[in-house]
TISE-530752 format. One record per residue: residue number from 1; x, y, z of N, C-alpha, C, CB in turn. Coordinates in steps of 0.2 Angstrom, whole numbers. Glycine has a CB too. Layout:
% residues N
[rec NUM [X Y Z] [X Y Z] [X Y Z] [X Y Z]]
...
***
This chain:
% residues 323
[rec 1 [-136 -116 1] [-124 -115 -3] [-122 -120 0] [-117 -108 1]]
[rec 2 [-119 -123 -5] [-116 -129 -3] [-109 -126 3] [-114 -133 -11]]
[rec 3 [-106 -133 5] [-99 -130 9] [-93 -128 5] [-97 -134 14]]
[rec 4 [-93 -130 0] [-87 -127 -6] [-88 -121 -8] [-88 -131 -14]]
[rec 5 [-95 -119 -9] [-98 -112 -10] [-96 -106 -5] [-107 -112 -9]]
[rec 6 [-96 -109 2] [-96 -104 8] [-89 -104 7] [-98 -107 16]]
[rec 7 [-84 -107 7] [-75 -106 7] [-75 -102 3] [-70 -113 5]]
[rec 8 [-68 -97 6] [-65 -92 0] [-58 -91 1] [-68 -85 1]]
[rec 9 [-53 -90 -2] [-47 -90 -2] [-47 -85 3] [-43 -89 -8]]
[rec 10 [-40 -83 7] [-41 -78 11] [-35 -72 7] [-39 -80 20]]
[rec 11 [-36 -66 5] [-31 -62 4] [-29 -55 7] [-32 -60 -2]]
[rec 12 [-23 -55 9] [-20 -48 11] [-19 -45 5] [-14 -49 14]]
[rec 13 [-23 -38 8] [-20 -34 2] [-15 -27 7] [-28 -31 -4]]
[rec 14 [-10 -24 5] [-6 -19 9] [-6 -14 3] [2 -22 13]]
[rec 15 [-8 -7 6] [-7 -4 3] [-1 2 2] [-11 -3 2]]
[rec 16 [-1 8 -1] [6 11 0] [4 19 1] [10 9 -8]]
[rec 17 [8 23 -2] [9 30 0] [3 33 -3] [15 33 -1]]
[rec 18 [-1 38 2] [-5 40 0] [-11 38 4] [-4 39 -6]]
[rec 19 [-11 32 6] [-15 30 11] [-15 31 19] [-14 24 11]]
[rec 20 [-9 34 19] [-8 37 26] [-12 43 29] [-1 40 26]]
[rec 21 [-12 44 36] [-15 50 40] [-10 48 47] [-25 49 42]]
[rec 22 [-11 54 50] [-10 55 58] [-15 50 61] [-11 62 61]]
[rec 23 [-13 48 67] [-19 44 72] [-20 36 66] [-31 50 74]]
[rec 24 [-15 35 61] [-20 29 59] [-18 21 65] [-18 27 48]]
[rec 25 [-22 17 66] [-23 11 69] [-22 13 77] [-18 5 66]]
[rec 26 [-24 19 79] [-25 23 86] [-29 17 90] [-31 31 86]]
[rec 27 [-33 15 89] [-39 10 91] [-36 4 93] [-44 9 86]]
[rec 28 [-32 0 89] [-27 -5 91] [-23 -4 94] [-25 -7 87]]
[rec 29 [-18 3 92] [-11 2 98] [-16 5 105] [-2 9 96]]
[rec 30 [-20 9 104] [-23 6 112] [-25 2 115] [-26 8 113]]
[rec 31 [-27 -1 112] [-34 -6 115] [-29 -14 111] [-45 -2 111]]
[rec 32 [-27 -15 108] [-24 -22 107] [-16 -23 109] [-26 -24 100]]
[rec 33 [-14 -27 114] [-6 -28 117] [-2 -31 110] [-7 -35 126]]
[rec 34 [-5 -37 104] [1 -37 101] [1 -30 96] [2 -44 97]]
[rec 35 [-2 -27 95] [-2 -22 89] [2 -16 93] [-11 -19 85]]
[rec 36 [1 -16 99] [5 -9 103] [14 -10 103] [3 -9 113]]
[rec 37 [13 -19 105] [21 -20 106] [24 -21 100] [22 -26 109]]
[rec 38 [22 -24 93] [24 -24 87] [26 -17 86] [19 -26 81]]
[rec 39 [22 -12 86] [24 -4 85] [29 -2 89] [17 1 87]]
[rec 40 [29 -4 94] [35 -1 101] [40 -2 98] [35 -5 108]]
[rec 41 [40 -9 96] [47 -12 94] [50 -11 88] [47 -18 94]]
[rec 42 [45 -9 83] [49 -4 77] [50 3 79] [45 -4 71]]
[rec 43 [45 4 82] [47 13 86] [53 12 87] [43 16 92]]
[rec 44 [58 9 91] [64 10 95] [70 9 88] [66 4 103]]
[rec 45 [67 4 84] [72 5 76] [73 11 74] [69 2 69]]
[rec 46 [67 14 74] [66 20 69] [70 26 74] [56 23 66]]
[rec 47 [68 25 79] [72 32 85] [79 31 84] [71 32 95]]
[rec 48 [82 26 84] [90 23 84] [93 26 76] [91 13 84]]
[rec 49 [86 25 72] [90 27 65] [87 34 61] [87 21 59]]
[rec 50 [82 39 63] [81 43 62] [79 47 69] [76 42 58]]
[rec 51 [78 48 75] [79 52 81] [74 54 80] [83 57 82]]
[rec 52 [69 50 79] [62 54 81] [58 48 83] [59 59 75]]
[rec 53 [52 49 88] [48 44 89] [42 42 83] [45 46 95]]
[rec 54 [41 38 81] [35 34 78] [29 35 80] [35 27 78]]
[rec 55 [30 32 86] [21 33 89] [20 41 91] [19 28 97]]
[rec 56 [27 45 93] [25 51 94] [20 54 90] [29 54 95]]
[rec 57 [24 54 83] [21 58 77] [16 54 75] [27 58 71]]
[rec 58 [13 47 76] [6 45 74] [1 47 79] [5 39 73]]
[rec 59 [3 48 85] [-3 49 90] [-2 54 95] [-3 43 95]]
[rec 60 [4 58 95] [4 64 98] [4 71 94] [9 64 102]]
[rec 61 [8 71 89] [9 76 86] [1 79 82] [15 75 81]]
[rec 62 [-1 83 84] [-7 87 81] [-6 91 75] [-10 90 85]]
[rec 63 [0 91 71] [1 96 66] [-3 92 60] [10 99 64]]
[rec 64 [-8 98 56] [-12 93 51] [-7 91 45] [-19 97 47]]
[rec 65 [-4 94 44] [2 90 38] [5 85 38] [7 94 35]]
[rec 66 [5 79 35] [9 73 36] [11 69 31] [6 70 40]]
[rec 67 [16 73 28] [18 73 21] [25 72 21] [17 79 16]]
[rec 68 [29 71 27] [38 71 27] [39 64 25] [41 73 36]]
[rec 69 [42 62 20] [43 56 18] [46 51 23] [45 55 13]]
[rec 70 [52 55 26] [57 52 31] [51 49 38] [64 58 35]]
[rec 71 [46 52 38] [40 49 44] [35 44 41] [35 55 46]]
[rec 72 [33 46 35] [27 43 33] [30 34 31] [24 48 28]]
[rec 73 [34 34 26] [36 29 23] [39 23 29] [41 31 18]]
[rec 74 [40 26 33] [43 18 39] [35 16 43] [49 22 47]]
[rec 75 [33 24 42] [26 24 47] [21 18 44] [21 32 47]]
[rec 76 [19 19 37] [14 14 32] [15 7 34] [16 14 24]]
[rec 77 [23 6 31] [26 -2 34] [25 -4 39] [32 -3 33]]
[rec 78 [28 0 46] [27 -2 52] [19 -2 55] [31 2 56]]
[rec 79 [14 1 50] [7 0 54] [5 -6 52] [2 6 53]]
[rec 80 [6 -8 44] [4 -13 41] [7 -19 43] [6 -13 36]]
[rec 81 [13 -19 47] [17 -24 49] [14 -27 55] [23 -22 51]]
[rec 82 [14 -22 60] [9 -22 65] [3 -27 66] [7 -17 66]]
[rec 83 [-3 -24 61] [-9 -27 60] [-8 -34 57] [-14 -22 55]]
[rec 84 [-3 -35 53] [-1 -43 49] [0 -47 57] [10 -43 43]]
[rec 85 [4 -44 63] [6 -50 67] [-1 -50 72] [15 -48 71]]
[rec 86 [-5 -45 71] [-11 -47 75] [-15 -52 73] [-16 -41 75]]
[rec 87 [-15 -52 66] [-21 -56 63] [-18 -63 61] [-23 -52 55]]
[rec 88 [-10 -63 63] [-7 -71 64] [-7 -72 71] [1 -72 61]]
[rec 89 [-8 -69 76] [-10 -70 82] [-16 -74 81] [-10 -63 86]]
[rec 90 [-21 -70 79] [-29 -73 79] [-27 -80 74] [-38 -66 75]]
[rec 91 [-24 -83 73] [-23 -89 67] [-24 -88 60] [-27 -93 67]]
[rec 92 [-23 -81 59] [-26 -82 51] [-22 -78 46] [-35 -78 49]]
[rec 93 [-22 -84 42] [-16 -85 36] [-19 -84 30] [-12 -92 35]]
[rec 94 [-14 -78 26] [-17 -80 19] [-16 -86 15] [-16 -75 15]]
[rec 95 [-20 -85 8] [-19 -90 3] [-15 -84 -3] [-27 -94 1]]
[rec 96 [-17 -79 -1] [-15 -73 -7] [-12 -68 -2] [-23 -70 -13]]
[rec 97 [-6 -64 -6] [-4 -58 -4] [-1 -54 -9] [0 -58 2]]
[rec 98 [-4 -48 -8] [-1 -44 -15] [0 -35 -11] [-9 -43 -23]]
[rec 99 [4 -32 -12] [7 -26 -11] [5 -21 -15] [13 -27 -11]]
[rec 100 [4 -15 -14] [3 -10 -20] [8 -5 -18] [-4 -7 -20]]
[rec 101 [12 -5 -23] [20 2 -22] [22 -1 -14] [17 13 -21]]
[rec 102 [22 5 -9] [25 5 -3] [22 -3 0] [24 11 0]]
[rec 103 [16 -4 -2] [13 -9 3] [18 -17 2] [3 -10 0]]
[rec 104 [20 -17 -5] [24 -22 -6] [30 -24 1] [28 -19 -13]]
[rec 105 [32 -19 5] [36 -20 11] [34 -23 16] [39 -15 12]]
[rec 106 [28 -22 18] [25 -26 21] [24 -32 18] [21 -22 24]]
[rec 107 [21 -33 13] [17 -38 10] [23 -45 8] [13 -35 2]]
[rec 108 [30 -41 10] [35 -46 10] [37 -48 17] [40 -42 6]]
[rec 109 [35 -46 22] [35 -49 29] [29 -54 29] [34 -43 36]]
[rec 110 [23 -52 28] [19 -57 26] [19 -63 24] [17 -56 25]]
[rec 111 [25 -62 19] [26 -70 15] [34 -73 17] [26 -69 5]]
[rec 112 [36 -69 21] [42 -73 22] [48 -70 18] [42 -79 21]]
[rec 113 [46 -64 15] [51 -63 10] [57 -60 15] [48 -58 4]]
[rec 114 [56 -57 18] [60 -53 25] [58 -52 31] [63 -47 24]]
[rec 115 [62 -50 37] [59 -49 42] [55 -42 43] [63 -50 45]]
[rec 116 [53 -39 49] [49 -33 50] [57 -30 51] [42 -33 57]]
[rec 117 [61 -31 53] [67 -25 55] [70 -23 47] [74 -29 60]]
[rec 118 [70 -28 44] [74 -28 35] [69 -21 32] [72 -37 29]]
[rec 119 [62 -26 33] [57 -21 31] [57 -15 31] [53 -21 32]]
[rec 120 [57 -11 38] [55 -6 39] [63 -2 39] [51 -7 47]]
[rec 121 [69 -4 39] [74 -2 38] [75 -1 33] [78 -5 40]]
[rec 122 [74 -5 27] [73 -3 19] [68 4 18] [69 -10 15]]
[rec 123 [62 3 21] [58 10 20] [63 16 21] [52 11 24]]
[rec 124 [67 15 26] [70 23 30] [74 24 24] [74 22 38]]
[rec 125 [78 19 23] [83 19 17] [81 22 10] [85 11 16]]
[rec 126 [76 20 9] [71 21 2] [71 30 2] [61 15 2]]
[rec 127 [67 31 9] [65 38 9] [72 43 10] [59 41 14]]
[rec 128 [77 39 13] [82 43 13] [86 46 7] [87 39 16]]
[rec 129 [86 40 2] [88 41 -5] [85 45 -9] [89 37 -7]]
[rec 130 [78 45 -9] [74 50 -13] [74 57 -11] [68 48 -13]]
[rec 131 [76 58 -3] [76 64 -1] [82 67 -3] [76 64 6]]
[rec 132 [86 62 -3] [94 65 -5] [95 67 -13] [99 58 -4]]
[rec 133 [89 64 -15] [88 66 -24] [85 72 -24] [83 61 -29]]
[rec 134 [84 74 -20] [76 80 -21] [72 80 -27] [78 89 -21]]
[rec 135 [69 74 -27] [63 74 -34] [58 78 -32] [60 67 -35]]
[rec 136 [55 82 -35] [49 88 -33] [45 83 -38] [50 99 -36]]
[rec 137 [40 83 -34] [34 79 -39] [27 78 -34] [37 69 -42]]
[rec 138 [22 76 -38] [17 74 -33] [13 69 -37] [13 79 -31]]
[rec 139 [8 67 -34] [2 61 -38] [-5 64 -37] [2 53 -34]]
[rec 140 [-10 63 -41] [-15 65 -41] [-20 60 -44] [-15 71 -43]]
[rec 141 [-26 59 -41] [-31 54 -43] [-36 58 -48] [-35 51 -36]]
[rec 142 [-38 54 -53] [-42 58 -58] [-48 53 -58] [-37 60 -65]]
[rec 143 [-54 56 -59] [-62 53 -59] [-63 54 -67] [-69 57 -53]]
[rec 144 [-60 48 -71] [-62 51 -77] [-60 43 -82] [-58 59 -79]]
[rec 145 [-60 41 -88] [-58 36 -92] [-52 37 -93] [-62 36 -99]]
[rec 146 [-46 34 -94] [-40 36 -92] [-39 36 -100] [-35 30 -87]]
[rec 147 [-42 31 -104] [-41 33 -111] [-42 40 -115] [-44 30 -114]]
[rec 148 [-47 43 -112] [-51 49 -114] [-45 54 -114] [-58 52 -110]]
[rec 149 [-42 55 -109] [-38 59 -106] [-31 58 -108] [-38 59 -99]]
[rec 150 [-28 53 -108] [-22 52 -112] [-18 56 -115] [-23 49 -115]]
[rec 151 [-19 57 -120] [-15 63 -125] [-15 70 -121] [-19 64 -133]]
[rec 152 [-20 72 -117] [-22 77 -113] [-15 77 -107] [-31 76 -110]]
[rec 153 [-14 71 -105] [-10 70 -99] [-2 71 -100] [-12 63 -96]]
[rec 154 [-2 66 -106] [4 69 -109] [8 75 -112] [4 66 -112]]
[rec 155 [3 79 -115] [4 85 -116] [7 88 -111] [0 88 -118]]
[rec 156 [3 87 -105] [4 91 -99] [12 88 -95] [-3 89 -93]]
[rec 157 [14 83 -97] [21 80 -94] [19 76 -89] [25 86 -92]]
[rec 158 [14 72 -89] [12 69 -83] [13 60 -85] [4 72 -82]]
[rec 159 [12 57 -82] [13 49 -81] [8 46 -77] [20 48 -77]]
[rec 160 [8 41 -82] [2 36 -79] [5 31 -72] [-1 29 -87]]
[rec 161 [2 32 -67] [4 28 -61] [0 23 -58] [5 32 -57]]
[rec 162 [-5 22 -61] [-9 17 -59] [-16 17 -62] [-10 16 -52]]
[rec 163 [-19 11 -63] [-26 10 -65] [-29 5 -59] [-27 6 -73]]
[rec 164 [-32 9 -56] [-37 8 -49] [-43 3 -51] [-41 15 -45]]
[rec 165 [-46 5 -56] [-53 3 -56] [-57 8 -62] [-56 4 -47]]
[rec 166 [-61 6 -66] [-64 9 -74] [-66 16 -70] [-72 5 -78]]
[rec 167 [-64 21 -73] [-64 28 -73] [-63 31 -65] [-72 29 -76]]
[rec 168 [-55 27 -63] [-52 31 -57] [-45 29 -59] [-54 29 -47]]
[rec 169 [-40 35 -59] [-32 33 -62] [-30 37 -59] [-30 34 -68]]
[rec 170 [-24 36 -58] [-17 41 -53] [-12 43 -58] [-11 35 -47]]
[rec 171 [-12 50 -58] [-4 51 -62] [0 54 -56] [-3 58 -70]]
[rec 172 [5 55 -60] [13 56 -55] [14 61 -60] [21 47 -54]]
[rec 173 [18 67 -59] [23 70 -58] [24 77 -58] [26 69 -62]]
[rec 174 [28 81 -61] [30 88 -59] [25 92 -54] [30 92 -64]]
[rec 175 [26 96 -49] [19 99 -46] [17 104 -50] [20 102 -39]]
[rec 176 [21 108 -54] [19 113 -58] [13 110 -64] [25 117 -62]]
[rec 177 [17 104 -65] [13 101 -72] [6 98 -68] [19 94 -78]]
[rec 178 [6 97 -62] [-1 93 -60] [-6 100 -57] [1 86 -53]]
[rec 179 [-2 105 -57] [-6 111 -53] [-11 112 -63] [0 120 -49]]
[rec 180 [-7 112 -67] [-10 117 -73] [-15 111 -75] [-4 119 -80]]
[rec 181 [-13 103 -76] [-17 102 -78] [-26 99 -74] [-14 99 -81]]
[rec 182 [-24 101 -65] [-30 101 -60] [-33 107 -64] [-28 101 -51]]
[rec 183 [-31 110 -65] [-36 117 -69] [-38 115 -75] [-32 124 -72]]
[rec 184 [-36 113 -77] [-37 110 -86] [-44 107 -84] [-31 103 -89]]
[rec 185 [-42 103 -79] [-49 97 -80] [-55 100 -75] [-48 87 -76]]
[rec 186 [-52 104 -71] [-58 109 -66] [-63 112 -71] [-55 116 -62]]
[rec 187 [-59 115 -76] [-63 119 -82] [-68 114 -85] [-58 122 -87]]
[rec 188 [-67 109 -87] [-72 104 -90] [-75 99 -86] [-68 100 -95]]
[rec 189 [-75 101 -78] [-79 97 -75] [-78 90 -72] [-84 95 -79]]
[rec 190 [-69 89 -74] [-68 82 -71] [-65 82 -65] [-65 78 -75]]
[rec 191 [-68 79 -60] [-65 80 -52] [-56 76 -52] [-72 73 -46]]
[rec 192 [-54 79 -47] [-48 75 -46] [-47 77 -39] [-42 77 -52]]
[rec 193 [-41 72 -37] [-39 72 -30] [-33 70 -29] [-42 69 -25]]
[rec 194 [-29 77 -23] [-21 76 -23] [-21 71 -17] [-17 85 -22]]
[rec 195 [-14 68 -19] [-14 64 -13] [-9 68 -10] [-11 55 -14]]
[rec 196 [-10 66 -2] [-4 68 1] [3 66 2] [-5 68 6]]
[rec 197 [7 66 -4] [12 64 -6] [16 70 -11] [12 58 -8]]
[rec 198 [23 70 -8] [28 75 -12] [34 73 -17] [31 78 -6]]
[rec 199 [32 65 -18] [35 64 -23] [32 60 -29] [39 60 -20]]
[rec 200 [34 60 -34] [32 57 -40] [33 50 -41] [34 60 -43]]
[rec 201 [31 46 -38] [30 40 -38] [27 35 -43] [27 39 -34]]
[rec 202 [31 31 -46] [27 28 -51] [28 32 -58] [19 28 -50]]
[rec 203 [34 35 -60] [36 38 -66] [45 37 -64] [32 47 -68]]
[rec 204 [44 39 -72] [52 42 -73] [57 45 -69] [53 46 -78]]
[rec 205 [54 49 -65] [57 54 -62] [60 52 -56] [52 57 -60]]
[rec 206 [57 47 -54] [62 42 -48] [68 41 -48] [62 35 -49]]
[rec 207 [69 40 -56] [76 37 -58] [80 40 -54] [78 37 -64]]
[rec 208 [81 45 -52] [88 51 -49] [89 47 -43] [86 61 -46]]
[rec 209 [82 42 -40] [87 42 -34] [87 33 -32] [83 47 -27]]
[rec 210 [87 29 -40] [87 22 -39] [96 20 -39] [83 19 -46]]
[rec 211 [102 24 -40] [107 22 -39] [110 22 -32] [110 24 -42]]
[rec 212 [105 28 -29] [107 27 -20] [106 22 -16] [103 30 -16]]
[rec 213 [97 19 -20] [96 15 -15] [96 7 -17] [91 17 -11]]
[rec 214 [98 8 -23] [103 1 -25] [110 0 -21] [105 0 -35]]
[rec 215 [112 4 -20] [119 4 -16] [117 2 -10] [124 11 -15]]
[rec 216 [114 4 -5] [109 2 0] [109 -8 0] [101 6 -3]]
[rec 217 [105 -7 -6] [101 -14 -6] [107 -20 -7] [95 -16 -13]]
[rec 218 [112 -17 -10] [118 -22 -12] [121 -26 -6] [125 -18 -16]]
[rec 219 [122 -20 0] [124 -21 5] [120 -26 11] [125 -16 5]]
[rec 220 [113 -25 10] [110 -26 16] [108 -33 15] [105 -21 18]]
[rec 221 [104 -36 20] [105 -43 19] [99 -47 16] [106 -46 27]]
[rec 222 [100 -51 13] [96 -54 7] [90 -57 8] [99 -59 4]]
[rec 223 [86 -55 4] [80 -58 5] [78 -64 1] [75 -53 3]]
[rec 224 [71 -67 4] [72 -73 2] [66 -74 -4] [72 -79 8]]
[rec 225 [66 -79 -8] [62 -81 -13] [55 -81 -11] [64 -87 -16]]
[rec 226 [49 -77 -14] [45 -77 -10] [40 -85 -12] [42 -70 -12]]
[rec 227 [37 -86 -5] [33 -94 -7] [27 -92 -9] [33 -100 -2]]
[rec 228 [23 -98 -13] [17 -97 -12] [12 -92 -13] [17 -98 -8]]
[rec 229 [10 -91 -17] [3 -86 -16] [4 -78 -15] [0 -87 -11]]
[rec 230 [11 -76 -18] [15 -68 -19] [12 -65 -27] [26 -70 -21]]
[rec 231 [8 -61 -25] [5 -58 -31] [9 -50 -31] [-4 -58 -32]]
[rec 232 [12 -51 -36] [16 -44 -38] [11 -38 -39] [20 -45 -45]]
[rec 233 [12 -33 -35] [8 -27 -34] [9 -23 -40] [10 -24 -28]]
[rec 234 [16 -23 -47] [15 -20 -52] [18 -25 -60] [19 -14 -51]]
[rec 235 [18 -32 -56] [18 -36 -63] [12 -40 -64] [25 -42 -65]]
[rec 236 [8 -39 -58] [1 -41 -58] [0 -49 -58] [-1 -39 -64]]
[rec 237 [4 -53 -60] [6 -60 -58] [10 -62 -51] [10 -63 -63]]
[rec 238 [8 -70 -51] [10 -73 -46] [18 -75 -47] [4 -79 -44]]
[rec 239 [24 -73 -42] [30 -74 -45] [32 -78 -39] [33 -68 -47]]
[rec 240 [38 -81 -40] [42 -83 -35] [49 -82 -35] [40 -89 -34]]
[rec 241 [51 -78 -36] [57 -75 -36] [58 -68 -37] [60 -77 -42]]
[rec 242 [62 -64 -35] [63 -55 -35] [71 -55 -36] [60 -51 -26]]
[rec 243 [69 -48 -41] [75 -46 -43] [80 -41 -37] [73 -44 -49]]
[rec 244 [85 -41 -38] [88 -38 -32] [84 -28 -31] [98 -40 -34]]
[rec 245 [83 -26 -37] [81 -21 -35] [70 -20 -36] [86 -16 -40]]
[rec 246 [69 -27 -34] [64 -29 -34] [58 -20 -30] [65 -37 -28]]
[rec 247 [61 -21 -25] [58 -15 -18] [58 -8 -22] [64 -15 -10]]
[rec 248 [62 -7 -27] [61 -2 -29] [59 -1 -34] [65 0 -29]]
[rec 249 [57 -6 -39] [53 -6 -44] [43 -5 -40] [57 -16 -48]]
[rec 250 [45 -11 -34] [36 -8 -32] [35 -2 -33] [34 -10 -24]]
[rec 251 [39 4 -31] [39 11 -31] [38 15 -35] [42 14 -29]]
[rec 252 [41 12 -39] [43 17 -48] [40 15 -54] [53 17 -52]]
[rec 253 [37 11 -53] [33 6 -59] [27 7 -59] [33 -1 -60]]
[rec 254 [24 8 -65] [16 9 -65] [14 2 -65] [12 13 -71]]
[rec 255 [6 1 -61] [3 -3 -56] [-6 -4 -60] [4 2 -46]]
[rec 256 [-8 -10 -62] [-15 -8 -65] [-16 -14 -57] [-17 -11 -75]]
[rec 257 [-22 -11 -53] [-25 -14 -48] [-31 -18 -50] [-25 -9 -44]]
[rec 258 [-34 -18 -55] [-38 -22 -61] [-35 -28 -63] [-40 -18 -67]]
[rec 259 [-30 -29 -64] [-26 -35 -67] [-26 -40 -61] [-19 -33 -70]]
[rec 260 [-24 -37 -55] [-23 -40 -50] [-30 -45 -48] [-20 -36 -46]]
[rec 261 [-35 -40 -48] [-42 -44 -45] [-43 -48 -49] [-49 -39 -44]]
[rec 262 [-42 -48 -57] [-45 -53 -61] [-40 -57 -60] [-47 -51 -69]]
[rec 263 [-34 -57 -57] [-31 -64 -57] [-34 -69 -51] [-23 -62 -55]]
[rec 264 [-34 -65 -45] [-37 -67 -40] [-43 -72 -41] [-39 -60 -36]]
[rec 265 [-47 -67 -42] [-55 -67 -45] [-56 -74 -49] [-58 -60 -49]]
[rec 266 [-52 -77 -52] [-51 -83 -59] [-47 -89 -55] [-46 -79 -67]]
[rec 267 [-47 -86 -50] [-43 -93 -42] [-49 -95 -39] [-36 -90 -35]]
[rec 268 [-56 -90 -38] [-60 -93 -35] [-64 -87 -30] [-58 -98 -32]]
[rec 269 [-69 -89 -27] [-72 -82 -22] [-67 -81 -16] [-81 -83 -18]]
[rec 270 [-64 -76 -15] [-60 -72 -10] [-64 -70 -5] [-57 -65 -13]]
[rec 271 [-60 -69 1] [-61 -63 6] [-54 -60 7] [-65 -66 14]]
[rec 272 [-55 -53 5] [-50 -48 2] [-49 -45 10] [-53 -41 -4]]
[rec 273 [-44 -44 13] [-42 -42 19] [-40 -35 16] [-37 -48 24]]
[rec 274 [-41 -28 19] [-37 -24 17] [-34 -23 23] [-40 -18 13]]
[rec 275 [-26 -23 22] [-21 -22 28] [-18 -15 29] [-15 -27 28]]
[rec 276 [-21 -11 24] [-19 -3 26] [-22 0 29] [-18 2 21]]
[rec 277 [-20 8 31] [-22 12 37] [-31 15 32] [-15 19 39]]
[rec 278 [-33 15 26] [-38 18 26] [-44 16 23] [-36 22 26]]
[rec 279 [-43 9 21] [-49 7 17] [-46 7 9] [-57 12 20]]
[rec 280 [-42 9 8] [-41 11 0] [-39 4 -3] [-36 16 -2]]
[rec 281 [-38 -1 -4] [-37 -7 -6] [-45 -10 -7] [-32 -11 -2]]
[rec 282 [-48 -8 -2] [-55 -14 -1] [-59 -9 -6] [-60 -16 8]]
[rec 283 [-58 0 -6] [-65 1 -10] [-61 2 -18] [-69 10 -7]]
[rec 284 [-54 1 -19] [-54 -2 -27] [-56 -9 -28] [-46 -1 -30]]
[rec 285 [-54 -16 -24] [-56 -21 -24] [-65 -20 -26] [-53 -25 -16]]
[rec 286 [-70 -19 -22] [-77 -18 -23] [-78 -14 -29] [-79 -16 -17]]
[rec 287 [-75 -9 -33] [-77 -7 -39] [-74 -10 -44] [-76 -1 -39]]
[rec 288 [-70 -15 -42] [-68 -20 -49] [-70 -29 -47] [-58 -20 -50]]
[rec 289 [-74 -29 -43] [-78 -34 -43] [-82 -35 -47] [-81 -33 -38]]
[rec 290 [-84 -42 -51] [-90 -42 -58] [-96 -44 -52] [-88 -50 -67]]
[rec 291 [-102 -42 -57] [-108 -44 -51] [-108 -50 -51] [-116 -42 -53]]
[rec 292 [-113 -53 -46] [-113 -60 -46] [-108 -64 -42] [-113 -63 -53]]
[rec 293 [-101 -61 -40] [-96 -64 -37] [-98 -66 -29] [-89 -58 -38]]
[rec 294 [-97 -71 -26] [-97 -72 -21] [-92 -69 -16] [-98 -78 -22]]
[rec 295 [-87 -66 -17] [-81 -63 -15] [-82 -57 -10] [-78 -62 -20]]
[rec 296 [-80 -57 -4] [-81 -51 2] [-74 -47 1] [-84 -54 11]]
[rec 297 [-75 -41 5] [-70 -36 6] [-70 -35 13] [-72 -29 0]]
[rec 298 [-67 -34 16] [-66 -31 22] [-61 -25 26] [-65 -35 25]]
[rec 299 [-63 -22 28] [-56 -16 30] [-57 -15 38] [-58 -7 25]]
[rec 300 [-49 -17 41] [-48 -15 47] [-48 -10 50] [-44 -18 49]]
[rec 301 [-42 -5 47] [-43 1 50] [-44 6 46] [-38 2 55]]
[rec 302 [-48 10 48] [-50 19 43] [-49 25 48] [-60 21 42]]
[rec 303 [-50 31 46] [-49 35 51] [-54 36 56] [-49 40 49]]
[rec 304 [-62 31 54] [-66 32 58] [-65 27 65] [-71 31 55]]
[rec 305 [-60 23 64] [-58 18 70] [-62 13 71] [-58 20 76]]
[rec 306 [-66 10 75] [-68 5 74] [-64 -1 74] [-72 6 70]]
[rec 307 [-58 -1 74] [-53 -8 71] [-54 -15 76] [-43 -6 71]]
[rec 308 [-55 -13 82] [-58 -19 85] [-64 -21 84] [-58 -19 90]]
[rec 309 [-71 -18 83] [-76 -22 80] [-74 -24 73] [-82 -18 80]]
[rec 310 [-70 -22 70] [-69 -26 63] [-65 -31 64] [-66 -23 59]]
[rec 311 [-61 -33 69] [-57 -38 70] [-62 -44 73] [-51 -36 73]]
[rec 312 [-66 -42 76] [-72 -47 79] [-77 -48 71] [-79 -42 87]]
[rec 313 [-77 -44 69] [-80 -46 61] [-77 -50 59] [-80 -40 56]]
[rec 314 [-72 -49 56] [-67 -53 54] [-66 -61 55] [-61 -51 55]]
[rec 315 [-64 -60 63] [-65 -68 65] [-71 -70 65] [-63 -70 70]]
[rec 316 [-77 -68 64] [-83 -72 63] [-84 -73 56] [-89 -69 66]]
[rec 317 [-81 -71 52] [-81 -72 45] [-77 -78 42] [-79 -67 43]]
[rec 318 [-69 -79 46] [-66 -84 45] [-68 -91 46] [-63 -83 48]]
[rec 319 [-73 -90 50] [-75 -96 51] [-77 -99 45] [-81 -95 55]]
[rec 320 [-80 -96 41] [-84 -100 36] [-81 -98 29] [-92 -100 36]]
[rec 321 [-75 -95 29] [-71 -94 23] [-64 -95 21] [-72 -87 22]]
[rec 322 [-63 -100 27] [-55 -102 24] [-57 -111 19] [-48 -104 35]]
[rec 323 [-52 -109 14] [-52 -115 10] [-49 -120 13] [-50 -113 3]]
***
């Protein structure tokens, strides 16, 4: 294998709502000083604005449910930013960055669009806007070919939220519609999975909260234009400017993960690093890669922990993968 064949573009992938769980990043929080200090810094900000401790919710609270938007929205962003700061301290810098849905908030920090405080504040304000609008609904993953069920899910007034990989897509809609459709698919032997989300992200139902968040955005600190390598999670293209409502569109527009991977693979072999809590992006990448590719995928955080071990593995890989 030649030197050029060994080298790979480094890609950071940030995931959004549905990838969260209590205890995400626990091993890093307990054993990595940089991760802990970053999370504690962002926790102070959350405490001031929401009067609860993010760290307590993540690592002390033992309740099984973890779907309250005012907690999960800033929690996902804060944990992903903390992991980014860990990799930055290790000297690992990405060639390309892409966020999926809420993951765009942390992706923006990694790209220099805004800082960590702005991203977490925006996540909090977005959650408040959605809660005030009282948008009822949820999301469901379907393990089947989307085109074969398109007519049926539209009849049930559901919306295509994302195409993840062949035979795996996500629907969004009102809870009652999801339940009826889920029952219908069960009768036909088609598997589904309900995400731990009580909001119909990536659907027209989100419009009810847009004006409220737009009002916040108009008075918030302006974000910078993206630098090279910023791949929009919903446009599936590399962009160099953001619209004023970009971070609203990120959580309300349809996304196609396959197109993002196709775009990145066309640039050459990549080392995809999943910056999310559960390895969701890594799984999507694996199912989208074509046979024969020399691209690799690595997860850092997962419900099974081993984060420190994975960081050591990443450090070893980086020696041979920097373009």
